[in-house]
C-alpha positions in Angstrom: 55.5 -57.9 5.7 51.9 -55.7 5.6 51.3 -54.4 8.5 48.1 -55.8 10.1 44.9 -53.6 10.6 43.3 -53.0 13.7 40.3 -55.6 14.2 37.2 -53.4 14.3 33.9 -54.7 15.6 31.1 -53.5 12.9 28.6 -54.5 16.1 30.0 -52.2 18.0 29.0 -49.0 14.9 25.4 -50.8 14.2 23.4 -48.7 17.0 25.2 -46.0 16.1 24.1 -46.4 12.5 20.6 -46.9 13.6 20.2 -44.3 15.3 22.0 -42.0 12.5 19.6 -42.6 10.0 16.8 -42.3 12.6 18.1 -38.6 12.9 18.2 -38.2 9.2 14.7 -39.4 8.9 13.4 -36.9 11.8 15.6 -34.2 9.8 13.9 -34.6 6.5 10.0 -34.7 8.6 11.4 -31.3 10.8 12.3 -30.0 7.1 9.7 -31.1 5.2 7.2 -29.3 8.3 9.4 -26.3 8.2 8.7 -26.0 4.3 5.1 -26.9 4.8 5.1 -23.7 7.6 6.4 -21.1 5.9 4.1 -22.3 2.4 1.2 -21.9 5.6 2.7 -18.3 6.9 2.9 -16.8 3.4 -0.4 -17.8 2.5 -1.9 -16.8 5.8 -0.2 -13.2 5.0 -1.6 -13.2 1.7 -5.5 -13.4 3.6 -4.1 -11.0 5.9 -3.4 -8.4 3.1 -6.6 -9.4 1.2 -8.4 -9.0 4.7 -7.2 -5.6 5.3 -7.7 -4.3 1.9 -11.6 -5.8 2.7 -12.2 -4.2 6.2 -11.0 -1.5 4.5 -14.2 -1.9 1.7 -16.5 0.8 3.4 -13.5 4.0 3.6 -13.6 2.8 -0.3 -17.1 3.3 -1.0 -16.8 6.1 0.7 -14.0 7.3 -1.9 -16.1 6.6 -4.6 -18.7 8.5 -3.4 -16.7 11.7 -2.8 -14.9 10.3 -6.3 -18.4 10.3 -8.4 -20.3 13.2 -6.4 -19.0 16.4 -8.6 -19.2 14.3 -11.6 -22.8 13.3 -11.3 -24.0 16.8 -9.8 -22.4 18.0 -13.8 -24.2 15.2 -15.8 -27.6 16.1 -14.1 -26.7 20.1 -14.6 -26.2 19.3 -18.3 -29.1 17.2 -18.9 -31.3 19.4 -17.5 -30.0 22.6 -19.0 -30.5 20.3 -22.2 -33.6 19.8 -21.7 -34.8 22.7 -21.0 -33.6 24.1 -24.5 -34.8 21.7 -25.9 -38.3 22.0 -25.1 -38.0 26.2 -25.5 -36.4 25.0 -29.3 -33.6 26.8 -28.9 -30.7 24.2 -28.7 -28.5 24.9 -32.0 -26.6 21.5 -32.8 -22.8 23.1 -32.1 -24.3 23.6 -28.0 -25.9 19.8 -28.5 -22.4 18.8 -29.8 -20.3 20.4 -27.1 -22.9 19.9 -24.1 -23.2 15.7 -25.5 -19.2 15.9 -25.3 -18.8 17.4 -21.8 -21.2 14.4 -20.6 -18.6 11.8 -22.3 -15.7 13.5 -20.3 -17.3 13.2 -17.3 -18.3 9.6 -17.8 -15.0 8.5 -18.8 -14.2 9.4 -16.0 -16.7 8.0 -13.6 -15.4 4.6 -15.4 -11.8 5.4 -15.2 -12.7 5.8 -11.3 -14.1 2.2 -10.8 -11.1 1.1 -12.8 -8.9 2.4 -10.6 -10.7 0.5 -7.7 -11.0 -2.4 -9.0 -7.1 -2.6 -10.5 -6.4 -1.6 -6.6 -8.8 -4.5 -5.2 -7.6 -7.6 -7.6 -5.2 -9.5 -5.7 -1.8 -9.5 -7.5 1.4 -11.4 -6.7 3.7 -10.2 -9.3 6.1 -7.5 -9.3 5.9 -4.4 -12.0 8.0 -1.7 -13.2 6.6 1.1 -11.6 8.1 4.7 -10.0 7.1 6.1 -6.9 6.2 9.0 -8.5 3.4 6.5 -10.3 2.7 5.2 -6.8 1.5 8.4 -5.3 -0.6 9.7 -8.2 -2.6 6.3 -8.2 -3.0 6.6 -4.4 -3.9 10.2 -4.8 -6.5 9.1 -7.4 -8.4 7.0 -4.9 -8.2 9.1 -1.9 -7.7 12.7 -3.5 -11.4 13.8 -3.6 -11.6 12.4 0.2 -8.7 15.0 1.4 -10.0 17.7 -0.4 -13.4 17.7 1.1 -11.5 16.9 4.5 -10.2 20.4 3.5 -6.6 18.8 4.0 -3.9 20.5 1.9 -1.9 17.9 0.3 1.8 19.2 -0.5 4.2 17.0 -2.9 7.7 17.3 -3.0 8.6 14.7 -5.1 11.9 13.5 -6.8 11.2 13.2 -10.7 14.6 11.9 -11.6 14.3 8.8 -9.6 14.3 5.7 -11.6 11.8 3.2 -11.5 11.2 -0.2 -9.4 10.6 -3.8 -9.3 7.9 -4.2 -7.1 4.1 -5.0 -6.0 2.4 -1.7 -7.2 -1.1 -2.4 -5.4 0.1 -3.6 -2.2 2.3 -0.1 -2.2 -0.6 1.7 -3.0 -2.3 0.1 -0.4 0.5 0.9 2.5 0.6 4.7 0.6 -3.2 5.0 1.5 -3.6 3.5 4.2 -0.8 6.4 5.6 -2.6 8.8 4.2 -6.1 7.8 6.0 -4.8 7.7 9.3 -3.0 10.9 8.9 -6.3 12.4 7.7 -8.1 10.8 10.8 -5.8 12.5 13.2 -5.8 15.9 11.3 -9.8 15.6 11.4 -9.2 14.8 15.7 -6.8 17.6 15.6 -9.3 21.2 16.3 -8.7 24.2 14.1 -7.4 24.3 10.6 -4.2 24.2 8.6 -4.6 20.8 8.2 -1.4 19.4 5.9 0.2 16.4 4.6 3.5 16.6 3.1 4.6 13.9 0.8 8.3 13.6 -0.3 10.4 11.4 -2.1 14.3 10.7 -2.4 17.0 8.5 -2.6 20.5 7.1 -0.5 23.0 5.1 -1.9 21.2 1.8 -1.7 17.1 3.0 -1.6 14.5 4.5 -2.5 12.3 6.4 0.3 9.0 8.1 0.7 7.9 10.1 3.8 4.5 11.1 4.5 4.5 13.5 7.3 1.3 15.7 8.9 0.9 18.1 11.0 -1.5 16.4 13.7 0.7 16.9 16.4 2.4 13.4 16.6 1.7 9.6 17.9 1.7 9.6 22.0 5.2 8.5 22.9 3.4 5.8 25.4 1.8 3.9 22.1 4.7 4.7 19.2 6.3 1.7 19.6 3.1 -0.5 19.2 1.6 1.0 16.7 2.7 -1.8 14.2 1.3 -4.5 16.7 -1.1 -6.3 14.9 -4.9 -5.4 16.3 -3.7 -2.2 18.3 -5.6 0.8 17.3 -6.3 3.7 18.6 -9.8 4.4 16.8 -13.3 3.3 18.0 -13.6 -0.7 17.5 -16.4 -0.1 14.5 -13.8 1.5 12.5 -10.3 0.9 13.2 -9.4 -3.2 12.9 -5.8 -2.6 13.9 -4.3 -4.7 11.0 -3.7 -1.8 8.9 -0.1 -0.4 9.9 0.4 -4.4 10.7 0.1 -5.6 6.7 1.5 -2.0 6.2 4.9 -3.2 7.6 4.4 -6.9 6.4 4.3 -5.7 2.6 7.1 -3.4 2.5 9.0 -5.6 4.8 8.4 -9.5 3.7 7.0 -8.5 0.2 9.1 -5.7 -1.2 12.0 -6.1 1.0 12.3 -2.3 2.5 11.6 -1.0 5.6 8.4 1.0 7.1 9.2 3.3 10.2 7.9 6.3 12.0 9.1 9.4 14.4 7.4 12.1 15.8 8.7 15.6 14.0 8.3 19.1 15.5 4.7 18.8 14.1 3.2 15.8 13.2 3.9 11.8 12.4 6.1 11.3 9.8 6.2 7.9 8.2 9.4 6.8 5.8 8.9 3.8 3.1 12.1 2.7 1.7 12.5 0.6 -1.0 15.5 -1.3 -2.4 16.9 0.1 -5.7 18.5 -2.1 -8.4 22.7 -2.8 -8.3 22.4 -1.2 -11.2 20.5 1.8 -10.9 23.0 2.7 -8.3 26.0 1.9 -10.6 24.6 3.9 -13.9 23.5 7.2 -11.1 27.2 6.8 -10.0 29.0 6.8 -12.9 
């Protein structure tokens, strides 16, 4: 004899089904809104990064002036001397060829400088294979002359055997330029000479790191926790936007999955940029 199934009044479940369908529709709408909000957030971050680059255009133009001043002066001297010797009719073919070669070398340097700045300013979303050494080298090509003219000594302690990384090269150069420019400004505000910046690299089990240290005395303890806050700046409003360090941390943490932190050491501020190494690199180096 078959057991009778308990009677279920389907009408009792109708309101529950209706509520469930309504909740599902709301969930789908919320998921769509969340995806849209995330997309907008990413776009806004990209815009802020580009805005922070554009805000630094004045500084970039000053850097170009520093980079160009010496080669332009050299070309001017070479051509003036060439003109005098030609007028005196004592210019030999060998001297002419040597002089033209010098002008070509200086012109090549000027062209290379413009290419470096154009590459830096062009927005890029794709990653590329690059080493920390290359990041430092390309950054110093842009700001090196400015540091030199400010009588800031740059001391490099870079580990040459570090493997390459897959990351956003231009954005990392932007971060390093910002750290170097901030260190330069702090050193220029410091009385006396002996202005130094140390750039060091190394690795641990999971990350490669880059440290930028200066001997400007450090960051006041009452603001050190605020320096990565958007629009916070200790500079004059006409000079600082308060976006540099904030955007630098966003670039490192959200775009490069790394870390950017700061502490005061005995002589000044020390910023540490950490970038994850690929697992295969770690395994190969531990083998």
